[in-house]
N, C-alpha and C positions, 0 to 999 in steps of 0.2 A: 273585515276587521281583523287585525292581528290577534292571535290566541295569546292569552296571559301566560306568565311563566308557569304558573301551576297547572294550566291545560297543557302546555307544552310536556311537562314532566309525566302527566298522566298518560297522554299519547304515547309516550316513550316506554313507559311502564307496560301499557298494553301490547306495544310491540314486542318487548321482551318476553312477556307472557304467551303472546301468539306463537314466538319462535320456538316454546317449549313443546308444542303439539301434544299439550294435555287436556284442554278443554274438550268437554263431550267426549272423551275417551271412557272406556270401560274400566271397572275396578280391576286391579292387578294384585297378585298374592303379596309382593314385597310391601306395597303401600298398606295392605290390610295388615300385616303383620306389625309394622310400626305403630299402626292406629291401636292395635289390640295391647301392645306393650305399653303405650301412652295411657290407655285406660288402667292397666294393671298396675302401673308405677303410681298413678295418682289416686287410685282406688275409686274411681268414678265408673259409672254404668254406660257411659257415652264417650265417644271419641270421634273426631272428624279430621280428615285431611282435605283442604278445600282451597280453591283457586278463585282469585277475584277478577272477574270480567268487568266489563264496563258497567253493567246495571245488575249483575248477579254473582253468587257464589256457586261454583261447580264443585261437587263433592268428589273426589278421587278415592276416598275410602271412607267408610261409616260403620261405627261400632256401636250396637245398641239401640238403633233405630232402623226399621225396614221401610222400603219405599221412598228414600230420602236421597235425592240426588242434587238438586239445586235450590237456591233460595234467593228473593231478591235482596239487594243491598241495604233497602229501607228496613227490612225486619231482621237483618244478620247481626249478630253480637260481633262478627268478625270485623265488621266495618269500622269497629272502633279501634281495632289493632292498626288500620291504615292511618286513622287520625292521629294515633298516639305514636305510631312508629316504634313500638315495643311491646313488650309483654302486657296483656290486659286481662284483669280479672274482675268478676262480680261475685262476691261471697253469698249473696242472697238478693235474688232479683226482686223479691217482695218488698225489700227494705231500699230498693234503688229507683227513685222517680222515673229514671230514662226507660225502665224496662217493666213497669207495672203492667202497662197494658200491651206489651208485645206479644204478637200472637204465637211466638215460640214458648211463652210463659203462660198465658191463659189458655191455650189448647195444647194438642200433643206436640212435641213431648214434654210439655209442662216443665221447663227449665227452671231450676232454683239456684243453681250454681253454674258458672262458665269460667273457664280460663283458656287463653290462647296465646301461641308463641308466633310471631311473625315468620314466614318463610322468605328468606332474603336472598337473592340472587348475586352473582358477582359484581354486578354493577350497583349493588345496594338498593335495588328496587323491592319493594315487599309485593310478593306475586300472591300471596295467600296466607294461609295459617294452619297450624297443627293445633286444636283445641281439645280440651276434654269438658264434659259438662255432667251434670247429675240433677235428679229430681229433689235433692235434699241440700239445704244450704251447707257450705264447707269451705275451707280454704287450703291452699296449697303450701307446703313447707318450703324452704329455701332449696332444700335438697331436691325435693320433687320439681321445682321450678327448673333447677340446674338440669335435671335429666330430660325434661320437656324440651328446653332449649337444645340439648345435644341431639335429641331426636328430630326437632326441627331441622337442624344443620344436615342431619342425615338424609332427610326427605328432599332437600334441595341438592344434595349431592348426588342423589340417585336419579333426580328428575333432569338435572343438567347432563349427566351422563347418558340418560335414556334419550334425551333430545339429540345428543351429538351421534349416537348411534343410528338413531332413526333417520336422520338428515343425511348421514354419509351412505347408509344403506340404500336410502331412497335415490341418492344421487348416482350410485352405482347402477341400480335398476333402471334409472332414466338414461344411463349412458348406454346400457345394453338395448334398450328401446330404441335410442337414437341410432345405433349401429344397425339395428335390423330396418329401421326406417330408411336409413341411408342405403342399405343394400337393396331394398326393394325399390326406392324412389330414385335412385341414382340414373342418369340418362345414359346407362351402359347396359349391355347384355351381360348379365351375371346369372351363374347356376351353381347348386350344390348338389352332390349326389351321395348315395350311402355306398357301402362295399360292394352291393350287387349291381351297381350302376344306375339305380332308380333315382329319379329327381326328387330332392328334398325341398328346395326352395329355388325360385327363379325370380329375377327382377322384373318389374313392371314394363321395363324398356325392352327386355328379352321378349316377353308377351307380345308388345306392341309391334316390335320389328317382325316377328314370326307370324303375327296374326293369330293368336290363341289367347285363352283365359286361363287362370290359375288351376280352376277346376278340371280342364282338359289335359294338362300336362303333369301336374303333381302326381308322383308313384310311377310314372311312366319311364321306360329305359331311355336314358339320353341318346344313345345310338341311334334310335328310331327317328330323329331329327337331323341326322346328317345324310349326306348322299352316300350311295353304295361304295364309291371309291374312297370318301372319306372315312367310311366304316372299316374298309380293309386296312388303310394306312393307320387307322387307329389302333386296331387289333394286332397287326403285325409288326409295327414299329414303335407306335408311341406308348402304349400299354406297357410292354416288357421294360423299357427303359423308366417309364413314370413308376413301376413297381420297385425298380432298384433306387431310384433317386428321391422319389416323392415329388417331382416336380416336372413341369412341362412349361416352357417359355416361348412364346410367339411362334407357335406352330400353326402353319396355314391349313385351312380346312374350307369345305363347302357345306352349307346347311340347307334343308328344304322348308319353305315357308307352307303355311297351310293351303295357300291357293297353288301350290305346286312349283312356285318360283325358287330360283337358287341365289343365295348370297354367300359372299367370301368373307371369311372371319379370320382373325388371328387369336388362337387359343392359348391362354396361360393358366396353368392350374397348379394346386398345392394339395397336400394330403395331411389328414390328421391321423395319428396312429394311437392304438391301445398300448397296454402295458407289454404286449407281447411283439411290438412293433408291426402289428398288422394294421393296414389302412382301413379305418372306419368311416372316413367321409373325405370328399374331394371338393375342393372349392375352384372354380372356374370363372375366368373373364374372358368375353369375346369382344375385343375392340380392336382398333388400329393401334400402333406402337405409341403415338403421342397421348392417346386416351387411356390407354392401358397403364402407362407410367404415374399418370396423374392420379387414377383411382387406386393403385397401388399404395402410393404414398399416403393417400386420404385414409385407406382401411387400416395400413400400419400405424399412422398417427392415432386413430381411434382406438385401436387395439391397445397401444402404450398408454393412452390416457386412462382407459378402462383398468388397465393393471396399476396405474399410479393410484387411482381411486381406491382399488381393493387393498393395496398396500398401506394407504393411509388410514383406513378404517380401524378404529380402535379395538373392535371385535376381531377374533380370530376366525379365519375362513380355511375350511379344506373341502376339497371336491374329489369324489371317488367315481369310478365306474360302477357297474352293477355288480361287480364281484368284490366291491369294497376295497379296491386298489386304488391308491392315492395317485391322482394326476395333477394336483395343484395344491400349494398352501400359501398364504399371504405372509407379508412381514410379522404380524401380530402372532400367527400360528407358529412361525420359526421360533419366535422368542419363547412362547409358552410350552412348546414341545422340545425345544433344543435341537430340531431337525432342520436343515436348509432346505429349499425347494429341490434343488438338485440331488440331495441325498434321499429325500422323501419320495420322490416321484418313482412310481412303479413298485413301492413298497405295500404289503397289506395295511390296511387301516389300524389294525389291532397293535402292530409294531410301533407306529408313530403316534398314535392316539391311545395312550395307556390310562384307562379309566379304571377305578375301583370304588366299590362300596365303602364308605366311611366306617361302618360298623362291623361288617362281614369281612372287609379286606378281599373280596372277590372280584375278579375282573369283570367289565361289562362294556359291550359297544351295543346295548340292545336298540339304543334310540335310532342309529344309523341303520341297524339290521331291519327293525320294525318300520321304517319310513319306506324301504324299498319293498319288504314283504305286502305291506298293507296300502302303500301308496298315500300315506298321510304324514302330517308334521308331527314329530314328537320331540319331548324336551327331556333332558336328564332329570333324575331324581336330585332332590336338594342335597343328599348325602354323597354326592359324588366328588370324587378326588382324582385330580390329573396328576401322573407322575411323569416328568419329564426324562430325557434319555440320560440325565446325570443324577436322577434318583430323587429330585426335588419335588415336593408335594404343594400343589395347590388346590384350593376348593374352586369349581368352576360351575357355571350355568351354561347349558348348550341347547341349541335346537337343530334337529336333524330334518331336512325336507328332501323329497325325491326331485331328480333332475329328468325331466321329460322330454321326449324328442318332438318334432312337429305333428307327428302323428298320435301324441299323447302317451306313447310307450315309456316306460321307466327305464333310462339308460345309465343312472348314477344316483348319487347322493351328495348333498351339500351339507356341511356342518358349520353352524356359527356359534363360537363360545366365547366366554370371557371370563377373566380371573375375579372371583368374588371373595377372595381370602379376606382381604381387610373388611370388606363389609360384613363377612360372617364373623370375624373377630369383634367387631364393633356390636353387632346384634347380640353375641354371647355375652359380652361385657355389660350390655344394658340389662340383658335377661338375668345375669347374676345379680346387677344391682337392684333389679325389681323383686328379688327374693331375700338379699342379705343386707345388713346394715352396714353402710360404708365405712362407718367410724369404728365399731367394735368387731366386725366381721361375724357377728351372729346372725341368725336368720331374723328377718323384719316381721312384722305383724302380719302381712299379708300370707307370707309363707307358713308362719306359726299357726294362723288359723286354718289353713289347708291341712297341715299335720293334725290338728286338733279334730277337725270334720273327719278324717280318716279313722282317727283313734275311736271317735265316738260311734261310727259306723260298725267297726269292729266289736265295740262294747256290747251293742245290740244283739249281735250274734252270738258272742261268748260268754256275756254277763259277767265278764272280768270287771275289776275294779281299779281304777287310775285315779290320779290327783293332778291338781293344777294350783300353782303358787303364783300370786301376783305380787310383784315387789316393787316398792316405791322408796327411793333413797330420800333421807331425812338430811338435811343441811346441804343439800346440792346447791340450792340457789345462793346460799351464802358464799360458797366457793366460786360460783359464776359472777356474782356482784362484786366480790372482793378483789379476785385474781384475774378475771376476764373468762371469755368462753373458751380460750385455748386451754387454760388450766382445768375447766369443767370437762372439756373433751377428753384430756389425759385422764382425769378421776374416772370417767365412765370407762375408758379402756382397761385401767387398772382393776376396777371393781368387776368389769366382766371376766377377766382372766382369773381373778381369785375364785369366784363363784363357779366358773366353769371346771377349775382344777378339783373341785370337791364333790361335784355332782356324779352320778352314776354313768356309765358309758352310753346306755341307751336313752338318757334323759335328753330333753331338748332346752337350751336356754335360748331366749329371745329378747331382743330389744323391741318394745312395744312403742316406744315414743318417749322422748325427753329422758328423764331420769327413771323410767318406769320399764320394769323386765317382766317377762313372763317365764315360768319354768313348768314343763310337762313332764310329768312323772309316770311312764306307763308301768301297769302291773304293780301298783304301789297302794298299800292300805292307808287309811286316814292316820293311823298311828305312826308308821314309817314317813309318811309326808311331813308329819309334825316334827319328827326327829331331823330329817333332812333340813326342813326350815330353821330348825335350832341351830344346826351346824353353820348355815348361812349366816344367820343372825350373829353367831358368835365370832366368826372370822371377819365379818364387816366392823363388828363392835371392837374388835382388837386391831383393826386396821387404822392407820393414821396417813392422811394424805399430806406430803410435803410439796411445798411450792416455795421456792426461795427461802426465806427465813420464817415463812408462815407454816403452821402445822394446824391440820384441821381433823376433827374427830367426825366421822360419819356414822350415821344410824341408817336403818332400814326397817320400813313398816311391811309386813307380809301377811296376805290374806291367802289361807289355805282352803281349797274347795275340793270335794270329791267329785270323781266323774263315775256316774253308774248308768246303767241301761235306761234309768228315768229321767236322766240329764236331757234337756229340751233341744238344745242346739249349741253349736260352738259359740255363737254371739252371746247366748244367754249364759254360758259358763265363764265368758271373758267378762260379762256385765257382774255376774256373781262375784267372782274373784276381785275386780275393781271395788266391788261394795265391800266385801270383806277387808281388803286393804285399806279402805275408807274408814271402817269401823276400828282398825287397829290404830289409824292416827288419830281417831276422835278420843280413843282410850289414852292418848297422851303421847302418841308417836313412838317410834322405836319398839313397836310391839309385834307379836305374832297373834293373828286371829284365826281361830280354827272354827270353821263355819259348821253350825249345828242346826238340825231342822227346827229345834224350838226357839231358835234366835229370833227376838222381837225386832231388834235394829235391822237385821238383814231383811225381814219380813216387810218394815216399812220402807226400806230402800227398795225392795222389789215393786211396791206399790207405787213409788215415785218412777221407777222406771216404766212401767205402765204408761205413765202420762207422756213419756218421751215421743211415743207415736200417737197417742190420743189426742194431745192439745194440736199439732198440727192438722190432724184430720178434723178436728171440731172447727178449727179457723177455715179450713177449705169448704166444709159443708155449711158454715155459717151458722153453728148449733149454739154460740154464746147469746145470752139473753140479758138485756138491761131492766134493771129496776130503778126506782127512784125513792129515796126516804127524805121526809121534809127536815128542815131545819127551822125552827121558831124563834123569833125575835122576843126576847124577855123584856116585857115592857116595865117601866116603872109602875107603882101602884096607883098613880095619878092616870098614867096613860091607859093602864088596864081597865079603869073604870068607864073610859071613853070608848063608846061601842064604835064610833066612826073611825077611831085609830085602828082597831082591830080589823075591821073590813077592808081597810084600804091598804093592809100590808101587802107588799109585793112577794112574789114566790121565790122561795129560796130552797134548794134540795141537792143532795148528793146522789150521784149516780153509783149504782152498786151492780155488781156483776154475778151472773149466775151461769152455769154450763149445763146444757140440756144433753143428757146421756143418750146412747143409741137407743135405750128403750124408752125414752121420754122422761126420766127422773132429772129433777133439778138438783144440781150439785154446787154447793157453796164454793166459794174462792178457797177457803182454808184448805180444802181437799187437794187442790191442784196448783195454787200459786206457789208453793215452795218448789214444787217440781219444776215449774215453769223458770222459777228464777235459776235453779241449779242447772238447767239445760239450756239457758240462755233464750227462752222463748217469752220471756215477760214483756219485752219491747214490742213483741209483734202483737200481743194481746192488748197493750196499751193504744197501739195504733188503731185496732179494731174499735176499741171503745171510744177513742176520740172521733173517729170518721162516722160512726153509727149513731152517735149521740147529737153530733152536729147536723147530721142528716135528718134525724127526727125533729130537732128543733127548727130546722129550715122548712120542714112539712107542717109545722104547727105555730105559725106566725102569732096566733092570739096569745099562746103560752109566752113567747119571746117578749111580746110587748108589756106583759105584766111581770117579767122575770127580773129579779133581783140579782141572783147568782145561780149558776149551774156548775156544781162542783164536781170535777173529774180527778180520780185517783191515778198517779203514776208511780210506776215501779223505779228502784234505784238504777235498774239496767237501763232504762230510757234515757239516762243522762250521759251514758256512754254513745248514745246514738247521735251522731254529730249532725244527720240530717233530719231529726226530730223537729227542730225549730221551723225548718223550711216547710215541712209537712203540716204542722199546725198552721202556719201562716196561709197556707194554700188552701187548707179546709175552711178556714175562717172566711177567706175571700169567695171560694166557691159557693159555700152556703150562705153568705152573706149575714153573718151572725155578728154582732156587736162584741168586740173582743172584751170590753168592760163587763159584759154579763157572763164570762166564763172564769172559772176558779179552778186551778190545778192544785191538788192535794198531795204533798208528799211527806213521807214519814220523817221524823227526826232523824232516825238511824240512817236512812237512804241519803238524806241530804248531807249528814256529816260524812258519810263514807265516799260520797262523790262531791266534796264540797266546791271545788272550782268548776267543774262542770255544771254543777247546779246553780251556781251563783251566775255563771254567764247564761245559762238557759233562763233563768228568771228575769235577768235584766233586759235580754233581748225581747222576749214576749211582754215583759212589763211596759217596755216604751210603747207596744201596740195596744196597751190598755188592759191586758190579761191580769187577773189577781192570782195570788198565791196563798195557801194555807198549809201550815206546818202540822201535820197530823200526830195524834199521840204524844203532844207535848208534855215533857216531864218524866218520859220513861227512860231517856238515856242519862248517861253519867256527865255529858259534856253540853247539856241543852243551854244553859245561860251563856256559857263562854263562846258558843257560836251563834247565838242569837242575833247579835249586833251585826254579824256579816251576811246573815241572810235576809235578802229583801223580800220579807214575807208581809202580807197584809193582815192574815188571821192566824191566831194560834189556837188549835183545837186541844183542849185539856183532856189528857189521857182518862178514859172512863174508869179506870182502876181507882183513880182518886175521887171521881166524881160519885159513884154508887154508894159510898160509905161517908159521906161528906155530913149526913144527919147524926151519926153516932159516933165517928172517929174525929176527935178535934185535930190530930195530926193532919189528915186529908183535908180537913176544913181550911187549916192555915196554909196548906200547900196551895190549894185552889186559890185562896185570897191572894196569896204571894205572887202567883203566875199572872193572875188578873191585873194586880197593882203594876207589875213590871210591864205587862202589855199596854196598859194605858200611858206609862211614862215613854214607851217607844212609839205610841200612836197607833197601836195595832188593836184589832178586834179579838174577841174571845168567843169560842164556841165550846160548850161543856157537853160531852158525850156520855151516853148511859144514863140519861133522865128517865127514870122509870116511874116515879111517883110524884104526888103534889108536894110532899115534904122537901124532896130535893129541890123542885122548881121554886120553892120559897126561899130555901136557902141560897141558891144562886141569884133570886131577884134582890135580896138584902145585899149581896156582895156586889151587885151591879154588873155581872157578867152578861154580855151582849146577846149571846143565842144559846139555843139548846136543842139537843137531838137525842132520840132514844125512843124506845118502843112505847113509852108513856105518852109521847106526842105523835107517833104515828108508824106503823110498821111500813117496810119496803112494798111498794107497789109496782106492777108490771108498767113499764115506761110505755109501750106501745099501746097500753089501753086508756091512757090519760088524755084528757081534752082540757080545754080551759074550764069549762063548767064542771068537770070532774074535779080540777084543783080548787075550784071555788068551793065546791062541797066538802073536799077535803080539808080545806081552812077550817070550815065550821067544825069538822070532826076533830081536827087538832085542839080547837078551843074547848069543845065538849068534853074531850079525853080528859083535860085538866080537871075540870069540875067533877069529874066521876069518882076521883079518889076519896 
């Protein structure tokens, strides 16, 4: 069967990947450096460089995870990059149905965030990915994505150059092996001798003709295999001439075989010289004229091909003798050193290969010297600079290896090096960008936090006092929205320059993100810090931003925080500064807020910050607890007298949430929900409540059978979750819960704040049968105006009106009006805070449909309920009303 186009493309991609020779290879420092840079730039704890094989991903570099080399495609996030052909990110795996059960999410390394950039080769094949990950939800800015893409391009550039170097070097080695194989296996008598006349190599045919093995002849004197007459001719005539010319052509001799017989040969020989023109090796061929010419041509051709290969290698190659005297350099080495082969041969390596240390500017050829002295391969330090004969400097990386004789003796050294100047500059640029803001030139949040850590460490030792200012521009969004982001960028640059000009020399101004800045004031009292903040406040207040014919007045809110030996950490100082700045904004914006220990608002914000880590941990530990509070139908007086009507009343209750602390204490949602909403964790809590409520209902079918409605609260943040509808639909289907028995409660304020999303969500689930209740109705300013647009089934009247309905005629009139409007719109009403019989009677006269409150029943642990329990609870609800 013919392969499909997609299969053919995949085969081509795998062939391109195989050609890179990167799969199943070990970690390398260059890849590790890039992965570390990616993690630093993106602010993540993990980073990976991986290549996609047929059924797995091979990790070439890993940061933040140990014992992690490969992973199956089925489990890999990177596989989505192959599918999307571009940048891929998951801001929160717990909110994405594709990854909820992924083993990398449910087990170590417990990924919550992932972002990956494809590694694309010159043929446009995606060979892998450069990715970053973290155990906390987050997202990358456009600038971080841009730098991640730049790093991905650098990875492919390095990988492709690495492949070329490996292939060409291997080709040269293969040529050398082929030459040695040809030498030994050619059907001609050949041998080579050293300067003392001892045999270094002999061909197989030489051994075959003379009847010896290699072991019997190597190291022996070559003259021993000639007849006495031939030895005399060699010593008296041939050797003197050979020493002068280095050549011997077609000289006739006789040789002795092992069995004592004699053969006639024609000897042709040539010599290799050292830098002093002394013969160090002799190559000899013993053949007739025809055979000798053929072999000479073959050897010369092979030698030329080997030289062409060395000249075509991208890396520079220099070989030396044991005294580090140059005997060969290839074309690339000629280019980098400025010396030709003819000029360099015979000169000391230190004269041709001038290497200095970047920092000390001291010369060094240590790698070549060490490889000869220690007989091992060594590399240059990363700070090495090559200076060519014309004075031009280049950063280089090199490897020096010893050259050994057939006996294993070191006879020289070979240096292989290449120019990494462009790569070095690119890495320096990326490293700079990792610490500095590309727009303003100020240090970024990462570098600022590092400085803050160092200052805090010194503070503990010196007990000195410093200060930190958190600055947030007011009216910046107005400029962005009115004039565009280019104008906003120009505003940030101008403001940065203004502030930088008035701060002290040793102070550090940083852009922390968006229109937020940080100012570190070493050795600065709280009073002086406040004075500096006032100077900044004044100069910003007097500043006017001009864009075309538009003129803008910009304000700034500043939070001033002391840094002392009692400060906990850099992160806590940043959080405190943010909190103080937020307090300045809440005070009316364009303010300076000086943090004081007795400040209750800051204390409240610190409490909220504690929940930033406690809520995710509680979700992970499953420490949230569900309660149920009954909602009672208010019968007419006639129905109330009919006992059969009361006992047949179906169940209706609202799900309430509690959090069990680490020590077992139950915490009401009022303590943590505001923090959950502030730190964007409310939607995750909503999902937990939905999933666990429907799970409990599915495990208690008798309750579901007698259930009128189970009411579940939703936060306003959930309406920004575009996948929540699919999540609810899936849970209803999996748990087999009838949709018409589930009611979702939303507050009036949340619904109005997210009107379009709320209406869309209600309509989608409403078509499936779900009901919706508008909680705390009447507390907002625009209740009636939005009511007609919200497809709700139930209005829950705010308990603030209900609890005083007996004594306050205005509250009574408000409740009556809300109920009458609900009747006109065909909606049911539920009165909250029903605490006694008098309130119940008033509501009954008004015709309100349902009531809820401690007078009817307090919340009960959901997991403890059964159908019998609910039946008993119904009697309790009825009995509780007669007890007033």
